[in-house]
C-alpha positions in Angstrom: -16.2 32.7 -22.3 -17.0 31.2 -18.9 -15.3 28.0 -17.8 -18.5 26.0 -17.5 -19.8 27.1 -20.9 -16.5 26.2 -22.6 -16.4 22.8 -21.0 -20.0 22.1 -21.9 -19.3 23.0 -25.6 -16.3 20.6 -25.6 -18.4 17.8 -23.9 -21.3 18.3 -26.4 -18.9 18.1 -29.3 -17.6 14.8 -27.9 -21.1 13.5 -27.3 -22.0 14.4 -30.9 -19.2 12.1 -32.2 -20.2 9.2 -30.0 -22.7 7.5 -32.5 -19.9 7.5 -35.1 -17.4 6.2 -32.7 -19.7 3.4 -31.4 -20.7 2.5 -35.0 -17.0 2.2 -36.0 -16.3 -0.1 -33.0 -19.3 -2.2 -33.8 -18.3 -2.5 -37.5 -14.7 -3.5 -36.6 -16.1 -6.3 -34.4 -18.5 -7.5 -37.0 -15.7 -7.7 -39.6 -13.6 -9.7 -37.2 -16.4 -12.1 -36.6 -17.8 -12.6 -40.1 -15.2 -11.5 -42.6 -11.7 -12.5 -41.5 -10.0 -12.7 -38.2 -7.1 -10.3 -38.5 -4.7 -9.4 -35.7 -4.0 -5.9 -37.0 -7.8 -5.2 -37.2 -8.1 -6.4 -33.6 -5.3 -4.0 -32.5 -7.2 -1.2 -34.2 -10.4 -2.1 -32.4 -8.6 -2.3 -29.0 -7.1 1.1 -29.6 -10.5 2.6 -30.5 -12.0 1.2 -27.3 -9.0 2.3 -25.2 -9.4 5.9 -26.4 -13.1 5.7 -25.5 -12.3 4.6 -22.0 -10.1 7.6 -21.3 -12.0 10.3 -23.1 -15.5 9.3 -22.0 -14.5 9.1 -18.3 -12.6 12.4 -18.5 -15.7 14.2 -19.9 -17.7 12.9 -17.0 -19.4 10.0 -18.8 -18.2 7.5 -16.2 -20.8 4.8 -16.9 -19.8 4.6 -20.6 -16.1 4.6 -19.6 -16.6 1.7 -17.2 -18.4 -0.4 -19.9 -15.7 0.5 -22.4 -13.0 -0.6 -19.9 -14.8 -3.9 -19.5 -14.9 -4.4 -23.3 -11.2 -3.5 -23.5 -10.3 -6.1 -20.9 -12.2 -8.9 -22.8 -10.6 -7.9 -26.1 -7.1 -7.9 -24.4 -7.8 -11.5 -23.3 -8.9 -12.4 -26.8 -5.7 -11.0 -28.2 -3.6 -12.8 -25.7 -5.3 -16.1 -26.7 -4.3 -15.3 -30.3 -7.9 -15.3 -31.7 -9.1 -18.4 -30.0 -12.5 -16.9 -29.2 -14.9 -18.9 -27.1 -18.7 -18.8 -27.3 -18.9 -17.2 -23.9 -16.4 -14.4 -24.9 -18.3 -13.8 -28.2 -21.6 -13.4 -26.2 -19.9 -11.2 -23.6 -18.5 -8.8 -26.2 -21.9 -8.6 -28.0 -23.6 -7.8 -24.7 -21.1 -5.0 -23.8 -21.4 -3.6 -27.3 -25.2 -3.4 -26.9 -24.8 -1.7 -23.5 -22.5 0.9 -25.2 -25.5 2.0 -27.3 -27.4 3.0 -24.1 -27.8 6.8 -23.4 -24.8 8.2 -21.7 -25.1 10.0 -18.3 -24.8 13.7 -17.9 -21.5 15.3 -16.8 -21.2 17.0 -13.4 -19.5 19.9 -15.1 -16.0 21.2 -14.7 -14.1 21.7 -11.4 -12.8 25.1 -10.8 -9.2 25.5 -9.7 -7.1 28.5 -8.9 -4.9 29.8 -11.8 -1.2 29.6 -11.7 0.8 32.8 -11.4 4.3 32.1 -12.4 7.2 34.6 -12.4 8.4 34.5 -15.9 5.4 34.8 -18.2 2.9 32.2 -19.2 4.2 28.6 -18.8 4.0 26.2 -21.7 3.2 22.5 -21.7 3.4 19.9 -24.4 0.6 17.3 -24.6 1.5 14.1 -26.5 -1.9 12.3 -27.0 -3.3 10.5 -30.1 -6.9 11.1 -29.1 -7.6 14.7 -30.4 -10.7 15.2 -28.3 -9.0 14.2 -25.1 -6.1 16.4 -26.0 -8.5 19.3 -26.6 -10.1 18.8 -23.2 -6.7 18.7 -21.4 -5.7 21.8 -23.4 -8.8 23.5 -22.2 -8.0 22.6 -18.6 -4.6 24.1 -19.1 -6.1 27.3 -20.5 -8.2 27.6 -17.3 -5.0 27.7 -15.2 -3.3 30.1 -17.7 -0.9 27.4 -19.1 -0.3 27.4 -22.8 -0.7 23.9 -24.3 0.7 22.4 -27.6 -0.8 19.2 -28.9 1.2 16.5 -30.6 -0.2 13.1 -31.9 2.9 11.1 -31.0 6.4 11.5 -29.4 8.1 11.9 -32.8 6.0 14.9 -33.7 6.8 16.5 -30.3 10.6 15.8 -30.7 10.5 17.3 -34.3 9.1 20.6 -33.0 12.4 21.7 -31.5 11.6 25.4 -31.9 8.8 25.1 -29.3 10.2 25.3 -25.8 8.1 23.9 -22.9 8.2 23.6 -19.2 6.6 20.2 -18.8 5.4 17.2 -20.8 2.1 15.2 -20.6 2.7 11.9 -22.3 0.4 9.0 -23.3 2.0 5.6 -23.3 -0.1 3.8 -26.0 -0.3 4.8 -29.6 -1.7 3.1 -32.7 0.6 0.2 -33.6 2.7 0.7 -30.4 1.1 -0.4 -27.2 4.2 0.8 -25.2 5.2 3.5 -27.6 5.6 6.1 -24.9 7.8 3.9 -22.7 9.9 2.9 -25.7 10.4 6.6 -26.6 11.5 7.4 -23.0 14.0 4.6 -23.2 15.5 6.0 -26.4 15.3 9.6 -27.7 13.1 10.7 -24.8 15.7 10.1 -22.2 17.2 13.6 -22.5 13.7 15.2 -22.3 13.0 13.2 -19.1 16.2 14.4 -17.6 15.4 18.1 -18.2 11.6 18.3 -18.0 8.9 17.1 -15.6 7.2 14.2 -17.5 3.6 13.3 -16.4 2.3 10.0 -17.8 -1.4 9.7 -18.9 -2.4 6.1 -19.5 -5.0 3.4 -19.0 -2.2 1.1 -17.8 -2.7 0.3 -14.1 -0.1 -2.4 -13.7 2.8 -1.9 -11.3 5.4 -2.9 -14.0 4.4 0.1 -16.1 4.6 2.4 -13.1 8.0 1.2 -12.2 9.3 1.5 -15.8 7.9 5.0 -16.1 9.4 6.2 -12.8 12.8 4.6 -13.6 12.8 6.3 -17.0 12.4 9.7 -15.3 8.6 10.3 -15.1 7.6 12.6 -12.2 3.8 11.7 -12.3 1.5 8.8 -13.3 -2.2 9.4 -14.0 -4.6 6.6 -14.9 -7.4 7.3 -17.4 -10.1 8.5 -17.1 -8.2 11.5 -15.8 -9.6 13.7 -13.1 -9.2 17.4 -13.7 -8.3 18.1 -10.2 -5.6 15.4 -10.1 -4.1 16.6 -13.5 -4.1 20.3 -12.5 -2.5 19.5 -9.2 0.3 17.5 -10.9 0.9 20.1 -13.5 1.0 22.9 -10.9 3.5 20.9 -8.8 5.7 20.4 -11.9 5.6 24.0 -13.1 6.2 25.4 -9.6 9.5 23.5 -9.5 11.0 26.3 -11.6 9.8 29.0 -9.2 11.1 27.7 -5.9 14.6 28.1 -4.6 16.9 26.0 -6.7 18.1 22.7 -5.4 21.6 23.0 -4.0 24.4 20.6 -5.0 27.8 20.4 -3.4 30.5 18.7 -5.6 33.8 17.5 -4.1 36.4 16.3 -6.6 40.1 16.9 -6.9 40.0 17.1 -10.7 39.5 20.7 -11.9 38.3 19.6 -15.3 35.6 17.5 -13.6 34.6 20.4 -11.4 34.1 22.6 -14.5 32.1 19.9 -16.1 29.8 19.6 -13.0 29.3 23.3 -12.7 28.3 23.8 -16.4 26.0 20.7 -16.5 24.3 21.3 -13.2 23.8 25.1 -13.5 22.3 24.6 -17.0 19.9 22.0 -15.5 18.8 24.6 -12.9 20.8 23.7 -9.8 22.7 26.0 -7.5 26.2 24.6 -7.4 29.2 24.9 -5.1 32.4 23.0 -6.2 35.2 22.0 -3.8 38.6 20.6 -4.6 40.0 20.2 -1.1 38.4 17.4 1.0 39.6 19.0 4.3 37.4 22.1 3.6 34.2 20.1 3.5 32.9 20.9 7.0 33.7 24.5 6.7 31.9 24.7 3.3 28.8 22.8 4.6 28.4 25.3 7.5 27.8 28.1 4.9 26.2 26.1 2.1 23.7 23.4 3.3 23.2 21.3 0.1 20.3 19.1 -0.9 22.8 16.6 -2.3 26.5 15.9 -2.1 28.5 14.4 -5.0 31.7 12.8 -3.7 34.6 11.5 -5.8 35.7 8.2 -4.3 39.5 8.6 -4.7 41.1 11.9 -3.6 44.3 13.0 -1.8 44.4 13.0 2.0 41.2 11.0 2.3 38.7 9.2 0.1 35.0 9.8 -0.4 34.0 6.8 1.7 35.7 8.2 4.8 34.1 11.6 4.3 30.6 10.1 3.9 31.2 8.0 7.1 32.0 11.3 8.9 28.9 13.0 7.6 26.7 10.1 8.7 27.9 10.6 12.3 26.8 14.2 12.4 23.1 14.9 13.2 23.2 18.0 11.0 24.1 16.2 7.8 23.1 12.5 8.2 20.0 13.0 6.0 21.7 14.6 3.0 21.9 12.1 0.2 25.4 11.2 -1.0 26.1 10.3 -4.7 29.5 8.6 -5.1 31.3 9.0 -8.5 34.5 7.0 -9.2 36.7 5.8 -12.0 38.8 3.7 -9.6 38.4 -0.1 -9.9 38.9 -0.6 -6.1 35.6 1.3 -5.6 33.7 -1.8 -6.7 35.4 -3.8 -3.9 33.9 -1.3 -1.4 30.4 -1.6 -2.8 28.9 -2.9 0.4 30.3 0.0 2.5 29.4 2.5 -0.1 25.8 1.3 0.0 25.7 1.8 3.8 26.9 5.5 3.9 25.8 6.5 0.4 22.7 6.5 -1.7 24.0 5.6 -5.2 27.3 5.1 -7.0 28.1 6.0 -10.7 31.2 5.1 -12.6 33.2 7.4 -14.8 32.9 8.4 -17.6 29.5 9.9 -16.7 26.4 10.0 -18.8 24.8 13.5 -18.5 21.3 12.1 -18.5 21.9 9.3 -16.0 23.7 11.7 -13.6 20.9 14.3 -13.7 18.2 11.6 -13.3 20.0 10.2 -10.2 20.4 13.7 -8.7 16.7 14.6 -9.0 15.6 11.2 -7.7 17.9 11.2 -4.7 16.8 14.7 -3.7 13.1 13.8 -4.0 13.7 10.6 -2.1 15.5 12.5 0.7 12.5 14.9 1.1 10.1 12.0 1.2 12.2 10.3 3.9 12.2 13.5 6.0 8.4 13.5 5.9 8.4 9.8 6.9 10.8 10.6 9.8 8.3 13.1 11.1 5.4 10.7 10.7 7.0 7.8 12.6 8.7 9.9 15.3 7.3 10.7 18.7 9.2 13.9 18.9 10.3 16.2 16.1 13.4 17.2 18.2 15.2 15.3 20.9 14.6 18.2 23.3 10.9 18.7 22.5 7.5 17.4 23.5 5.7 14.4 22.0 3.7 14.7 18.9 0.0 14.8 19.6 -0.8 11.2 18.6 2.0 9.8 20.8 0.9 11.9 23.7 -2.7 10.7 23.4 -1.4 7.1 23.5 0.6 7.8 26.7 -2.4 9.5 28.2 -4.7 6.6 27.4 -2.2 4.1 28.8 -2.0 6.1 32.1 -5.7 6.5 32.4 -6.1 2.7 32.0 -3.5 2.1 34.8 -5.3 4.5 37.1 -8.7 2.9 36.5 -7.2 -0.5 37.2 -5.6 0.8 40.5 -2.0 0.4 39.2 -0.7 3.8 40.1 3.0 4.4 39.4 5.2 6.4 41.7 3.9 9.9 42.3 0.5 11.1 41.2 0.1 12.6 37.8 -2.3 15.3 36.8 -3.2 16.6 33.3 -2.1 20.2 33.0 -3.2 22.4 30.0 -1.3 25.7 30.0 -1.3 28.7 27.7 0.2 32.1 27.3 -2.2 34.8 28.4 -3.3 37.7 26.1 -2.0 35.9 23.0 -3.1 38.7 20.6 -1.1 41.3 22.6 2.0 39.0 22.5 1.7 38.6 18.8 1.2 42.3 18.3 4.4 43.1 20.2 6.6 40.1 19.0 5.1 39.5 15.5 4.1 36.1 14.2 7.7 34.9 14.0 8.5 36.2 17.5 5.5 34.5 19.0 6.4 31.3 17.2 9.9 31.5 18.7 8.3 32.2 22.1 6.2 29.0 21.7 9.4 27.0 20.8 11.0 28.3 24.0 8.0 27.4 26.1 7.9 23.9 24.6 11.6 23.3 25.4 11.1 24.5 29.0 8.0 22.3 29.5 9.7 19.3 28.0 12.8 19.6 30.2 10.9 20.1 33.4 11.6 17.3 35.9 7.9 17.1 36.7 7.0 16.5 33.0 10.0 14.6 31.5 8.8 15.2 28.0 5.3 13.7 28.4 3.4 16.5 26.8 2.4 18.0 23.4 2.1 21.4 21.8 -1.3 22.7 20.8 -0.5 25.7 18.6 2.4 28.2 19.2 1.5 29.2 22.8 -0.5 26.3 24.3 0.9 23.1 25.8 -0.6 20.1 27.5 1.4 17.7 29.7 1.3 15.0 32.4 2.6 16.7 35.6 3.9 14.6 38.5 3.4 15.9 42.0 4.5 13.5 44.8 2.8 15.2 47.7 -0.6 15.7 46.0 -0.5 19.6 46.3 -0.8 20.0 42.6 -2.2 23.5 42.6 0.7 24.9 44.6 3.3 23.0 42.6 1.9 24.1 39.3 1.6 27.8 40.4 5.3 27.7 41.4 6.3 26.1 38.1 4.3 28.7 36.1 6.2 31.5 37.9 9.5 29.9 36.9 8.4 29.6 33.3 7.1 33.2 33.2 10.4 34.5 34.5 12.4 32.7 31.8 10.0 33.6 29.0 9.8 37.3 30.0 13.6 37.5 30.1 14.0 36.0 26.6 11.1 37.8 25.0 12.1 41.1 26.7 8.4 41.7 27.6 6.2 40.5 30.4 4.7 37.1 29.7 2.0 35.5 31.9 0.6 32.0 31.9 -2.6 30.3 32.9 -3.3 26.6 33.5 -6.2 24.2 33.8 -5.6 21.0 35.9 -7.4 17.7 36.1 -6.1 15.2 38.7 -6.6 11.6 37.6 -8.7 9.2 39.6 -10.4 5.8 39.2 -13.5 7.8 38.1 -11.7 9.2 35.0 -13.6 7.9 32.1 -10.9 8.3 29.3 -8.0 10.4 28.2 -10.3 12.3 25.8 -12.7 13.1 28.7 -9.8 14.3 30.8 -8.5 16.6 28.0 -12.0 18.1 27.6 -12.2 18.8 31.3 -8.6 20.3 31.4 -9.5 22.6 28.4 -12.6 23.8 30.3 -10.5 24.5 33.4 -8.0 26.4 31.2 -10.8 28.6 29.7 -12.0 29.5 33.2 -8.4 30.4 34.2 -7.9 32.6 31.1 -11.2 34.5 31.7 -11.4 34.5 35.5 -9.4 35.9 38.4 -7.5 32.7 39.2 -4.7 31.9 36.8 -4.7 28.2 37.9 -8.0 26.3 38.0 -8.3 22.7 39.2 -11.2 20.6 37.8 -11.9 17.7 40.1 -14.2 14.7 39.2 -17.7 14.9 40.6 -18.4 12.6 43.6 -21.3 11.0 41.8 -19.3 10.3 38.6 -19.8 6.7 37.5 -17.3 4.3 38.9 -15.6 1.3 37.3 -18.6 -1.1 37.6 -21.0 1.4 35.9 -18.4 1.8 33.1 -18.3 -2.0 32.7 -22.1 -1.8 32.3 -21.7 0.7 29.5 -19.0 -1.5 27.8 -21.3 -4.5 28.1 -24.2 -2.6 26.5 -21.9 -1.5 23.7 -20.6 -5.0 23.2 -24.0 -6.6 23.1 -25.1 -4.0 20.5 -21.9 -4.6 18.4 -20.8 -1.0 18.6 -17.4 -1.8 17.1 -15.3 0.5 14.9 -12.2 -0.2 12.9 -9.1 2.0 12.5 -5.7 1.4 10.8 -2.3 2.3 12.1 0.3 2.3 9.2 3.6 0.6 9.2 5.8 2.5 6.7 8.6 1.0 4.6 10.5 4.2 4.5 12.9 3.2 1.7 10.4 1.5 -0.6 7.5 3.8 0.2 5.2 0.8 0.8 2.6 0.7 3.7 1.4 -2.2 5.9 -2.0 -1.5 7.4 -2.5 -2.7 10.9 -6.2 -3.2 11.8 -7.2 -1.9 15.3 -10.6 -2.6 16.9 -12.3 0.0 19.1 -15.5 -0.1 21.2 -17.7 2.9 21.2 -20.1 3.4 24.2 -23.4 5.3 23.9 -21.8 8.5 25.2 -19.2 8.5 22.4 -16.3 7.2 24.4 -13.8 4.9 22.6 -12.2 1.9 24.3 -9.2 -0.2 23.2 -9.2 -4.0 23.6 -7.1 -3.7 26.7 -9.9 -1.8 28.4 -13.0 -3.9 27.3 -11.5 -7.4 26.7 -12.3 -8.6 30.3 -15.9 -7.6 29.9 -16.0 -9.3 26.4 -14.7 -12.5 27.9 -17.4 -12.5 30.6 -20.0 -12.2 27.9 -18.3 -14.9 25.8 -17.9 -12.4 23.0 -14.1 -12.6 22.4 -14.6 -15.0 19.5 -16.9 -12.6 17.9 -14.4 -9.7 18.2 -11.9 -11.6 16.2 -14.5 -12.5 13.5 -15.7 -8.9 13.3 -12.1 -7.6 12.9 -11.4 -10.1 10.1 -14.6 -9.4 8.3 -14.5 -5.7 8.5 -10.8 -5.3 7.7 -11.0 -7.6 4.7 -14.2 -5.9 3.4 -12.5 -2.4 3.6 -9.3 -3.6 2.1 -11.2 -5.4 -0.7 -13.1 -2.2 -1.5 -9.7 -0.4 -1.9 -8.0 -3.3 -3.6 -10.2 -3.1 -6.7 -8.0 -0.2 -7.7 -4.3 -0.4 -8.5 -3.0 -0.4 -4.9 -1.3 -3.5 -3.5 -2.4 -4.0 0.1 -0.6 -5.6 3.1 -2.8 -6.1 6.1 -1.9 -7.0 9.7 -4.7 -8.4 11.9 -4.2 -8.7 15.7 -6.0 -11.8 17.1 -7.0 -12.2 20.7 -4.3 -14.4 22.2 -6.3 -17.4 23.4 -5.1 -20.8 22.3 -8.5 -22.4 22.6 -9.9 -20.5 19.7 -6.9 -19.5 17.5 -7.3 -22.6 15.4 -10.9 -21.7 14.9 -10.0 -18.1 13.9 -7.5 -19.4 11.4 -10.1 -21.4 9.7 -12.5 -18.5 9.7 -9.8 -16.2 8.3 -9.1 -18.7 5.5 -12.8 -18.9 4.6 -13.2 -15.2 4.8 -10.4 -14.6 2.3 -12.1 -16.9 -0.2 -15.3 -14.8 -0.1 -13.6 -12.0 -2.0 -12.4 -12.1 -5.6 -9.1 -10.3 -5.1 -8.1 -8.3 -8.2 -4.8 -7.2 -6.7 -2.2 -9.0 -4.5 -3.4 -8.7 -0.8 -1.1 -10.2 1.8 -2.6 -10.9 5.3 -0.6 -11.3 8.4 -1.7 -12.4 11.9 -0.1 -10.7 14.9 0.4 -12.0 18.4 2.3 -10.5 21.4 5.6 -12.0 22.5 4.7 -12.5 26.2 1.8 -14.8 25.2 3.9 -16.6 22.5 6.7 -17.2 25.0 4.2 -19.1 27.3 2.5 -20.9 24.5 5.4 -21.7 22.2 4.3 -25.2 21.2 0.8 -24.1 20.3 2.1 -21.1 18.4 4.6 -23.3 16.5 1.7 -25.4 15.2 -0.3 -22.2 14.4 2.6 -20.6 12.4 3.0 -23.8 10.4 -0.7 -23.6 9.4 -0.3 -19.9 8.6 2.5 -20.7 6.3 0.4 -23.3 4.5 -2.3 -20.8 4.0 0.1 -18.1 2.7 -0.6 -16.0 5.8 2.3 -14.1 7.4 3.1 -14.1 11.2 3.9 -10.9 13.2 5.7 -11.2 16.5 4.7 -8.1 18.5 6.4 -6.6 21.6 9.6 -8.3 20.7 12.4 -8.0 23.3 9.9 -7.7 26.1 10.9 -11.2 27.4 14.3 -12.9 27.6 13.0 -15.6 25.2 12.9 -13.6 22.0 16.0 -15.4 20.6 14.5 -18.8 21.4 11.2 -17.9 19.7 13.0 -16.8 16.5 14.9 -20.1 16.5 11.6 -21.9 16.6 9.2 -19.9 14.5 9.1 -18.5 11.0 8.4 -14.8 11.5 7.4 -12.5 8.7 7.7 -9.3 10.8 9.2 -8.7 14.2 7.9 -5.6 15.9 10.2 -4.3 18.6 8.6 -3.3 21.9 8.6 0.5 22.5 11.1 0.1 25.3 13.6 -1.8 23.2 13.2 0.7 20.4 14.1 3.6 22.8 17.1 1.7 24.2 18.3 0.7 20.7 18.5 4.4 19.8 21.2 5.0 22.5 22.4 1.9 24.2 25.0 -0.4 22.5 23.7 -3.5 24.3 20.2 -3.0 22.9 21.7 -2.4 19.5 23.6 -5.7 19.7 20.3 -7.4 20.6 18.5 -6.0 17.6 21.4 -7.1 15.4 21.0 -10.6 16.9 17.3 -10.6 16.0 18.1 -9.6 12.4 20.7 -12.3 12.1 18.2 -14.9 13.4 15.6 -13.7 10.9 18.2 -14.4 8.2 16.5 -12.3 5.5 13.2 -14.2 5.8 11.6 -11.6 8.0 11.9 -7.9 8.7 12.1 -5.8 11.8 9.6 -3.0 12.6 10.6 -0.2 15.0 7.6 1.4 16.7 7.7 4.5 18.8 10.8 6.2 17.4 11.7 9.2 19.6 13.2 11.6 17.2 15.3 12.1 14.0 18.5 11.1 15.8 17.0 7.9 17.0 15.6 7.3 13.5 19.1 7.6 12.0 20.6 5.2 14.5 17.9 2.6 13.8 18.4 3.1 10.1 22.1 2.5 10.5 21.2 -0.9 12.2 19.4 -1.8 8.9 15.8 -1.2 10.0 13.6 0.0 7.2 10.1 -0.4 8.7 8.7 2.1 11.1 5.4 2.5 12.9 4.3 5.9 14.1 1.5 7.0 16.4 -0.9 8.2 13.6 -4.0 6.1 13.9 -6.4 6.8 11.0 -9.8 5.9 9.8 -9.7 3.2 7.0 -10.8 5.6 4.3 -7.9 8.0 5.0 -5.3 5.3 5.6 -6.0 3.1 2.7 -5.6 6.1 0.3 -1.9 6.0 0.9 0.0 5.5 -2.4 3.3 3.8 -2.6 6.4 5.6 -3.8 9.2 3.7 -5.5 12.8 3.8 -4.6 15.7 3.4 -7.0 18.4 1.6 -5.0 22.2 1.2 -5.4 21.8 -1.6 -7.9 19.8 0.5 -10.4 22.4 2.2 -12.6 20.2 2.6 -15.6 
C-alpha cells in the first residue's frame, strides 16, 4: 500500500471519530456545569482535550489542534483555581467548544523520508502513548522507515513486556490520573531503561521545568505535540543510528583490579569500547594509541592522584577537550571540590550506582561533542596555523575597505588575491579525493604562513584560497607571480606531481565600493586567469567608478527610503547552551550593497536620521523576537544604541514603551550595548543611564572592553550585565600573562553580577586558555538573518553539583 494512501486511511479513521470525541468533551463540560462540579471529572475532561490537541495536530488538522490547545489552557486555569469559575471563563469555554464543532481543515498529506538501513536486521521501537489513534499514526510513520513499533498504553505495560527487546523508547509524559506519570516513571523504575536506551519524550508540556527534568532523567529528545513527522523521524533515526556508529571509547584509570573488572563488564555491556589502566604513569603512552571520548580517573592512586593527572591533560592541546569523570571513595576528595571542578567535568563517590555512572558518561560525551562544535562556531581559525574562517575574513575585509575609503591606509598597500590550483579535475584524478584534500590543507598552511598574508585569508573549497596580500612597493603583479612560483614548487614536491596556480588580483582604492564587490571582481579576474594565457590577472577599478561623494548620495537615498535590514550575531553560552541575540542594523543601497553603521552613520547624522535608526532597530528587533517568543524559546536580546548622550534618554523611554506593546508569553531579557571609548568620555551620563536601565529591568553591555585604560574605573562605577572584550584584548589574553591578569581583574570587579564575553577567538588553543580563565560566553563571526538565528534551541548542561 502506498504511503499516502495509508496515511489518508488513518486520517479518515481519526476524522470519523471526531464527532464522538467532541460530543464526549461537550457532555463532560455540561455535567460539570449543571450536575455537579467534580475535580476528577474535570481531570478526565482535560485529558480528553489534551489528547485531541496532539492527535489532531499530528494528523494535519492544525486549526482544530490550536482551538483545543486554547480550551486546554482555560481548563488548566480553572483547575488551578479549584473550581472557582468566573462568568468570563464560562463564556470563553462555551465559545471555544462551539468553534470545535466547525469543519476541520484538510491535511497536507504525509511527508516522505528516506528509510533506515541498519546493519543488524529491522530495528524495534516501543511507543508508550495512551491515545491509541496517535499511537497508530506514529507506528505507521515507523513502518515507513522500516522500524518495527510496539504500542503500550502506559509505562507499566511497557515494563511488563520484558520479552520484547527494543532499540529506543517514545514516551508520553501525561496519562489518565497522572499528569506527570512519565516523569515519575523515569525517576523510579524507568531509570534503568533511560540509562540503556535512547528515550524520546512526546508531550504537550512546553515549560522549561519539564524539559530540564526530562533531560536530567536521561531523555535524549523532547518533542512537543502536535508532533511533526519530519522531526520525529529525524530524532528516531539519530537515536537508532547510535548503535551503528563506532562505539564511544572510554579509558578507565584505577589502581584497584576489582574496580577495573567492574568497569569493563558494565561499560562493554552498555556498548562502549573500553581500555582499563592500573598504572598512572602509563597514561600518556596509552592515550597516544587509544584516543578516548571520556576518561574515568580514580582520585587516589599510588605515585600521583587523579587531580594531578587531569591538570597535566588540561595543559596538552591534544587532550584538553576530553571530558574527565572523577571517581573517589576518599573523604579528602571533597576538600578538593573546587580544583576538581576546574580540571574535571563531574565527580562521583564510591560505591557507584550503575545507572548514575552510565548516565553521566553519556551526558559528558554528548556535551563534549557540542562544545567542539561551539569552539568551531566562535573561532576565527580552526587551527592555529590556518587561515580565518570565511565569516571572520569577510569582517576583516570590510574593515579594511572602510579604512581605504576613509583615506586611513595602514603601512603597505594591500590587494585582494584569489588563487586556485589549475586543472583541479586532473589533480583529483591523480591524487584522489583524499589526496587533493591534503593538497588543499598544505596550500592553506603555506598561504597562512606567508609574510605578505599573515593569516588574513580564507579557504574556498579544497584548492581555492582568498587573502589580503601586502606589497610595499606597489608592484603587486610581480610580487604575486614570484609568490605563486614558490607555492608551486613546494606543492609539487609534496604531491610528487606538477601543480600550477592561477590568481586574480584586485588592488584596493578609495573607489572600492565594498568588500563584497571586491570579492566579485577578484573572482572574475581569477576566472580569466584560469581560462586565458596569463596565470595572474589584475582587475583595476574603472576611472569613472563612483567616488565617495556619489556613494554618500546612494546612502542618503537608501536612508531616506528606509532601506534598513536587521541581522543577528549570536553570543553563545557554551556551557549552558544558551544564546544571546545581538541585533545588527545594515543599510542596503539600490544596487544591493550593504553598509554597516560605521559606514553610513555620518550621512545619517547629516540627515538627522540617527534617532530613527535607533527606533527602527528597537521596533524591528522586538517584533522579530516577539514572533519567536510565542513558542517555548526563552530569548535574550542585545540592542546597540547610537552613542549620543543627547538622545539616549529619549531612546530609553522609547524602548520601555516598545516593550509594553507586546504581550510577552515567555521571558525576554533586553540589554542595551554601548562602546567603552564613548562610555569612558561620558561616564557621568552613562551612570545615570545605567541606573534607569536597572529600574526598567534592562541589562547593560559594555562593548570593546579593554580598549581604554579606564575599564577598571568604569566597572567600579557602573553595574554591567555583560562585558564584551575587545578583539585585541581577546587575542592577547589567549597568549599573554599580563592580558590574562587584566581579564581576571575585570571578572573580580564584576563580582558575579556580570559575565565576560570573548569575541574573536582565534582557535581551539585560545578557546581553551580563555575557558581556563573562567569565560563561558563567546561570540563568533557568524552573522545570520533573524529567521535562522532565532531558531537556535538551547541545550542544557548538567554541572558538577548535579549528582542525581
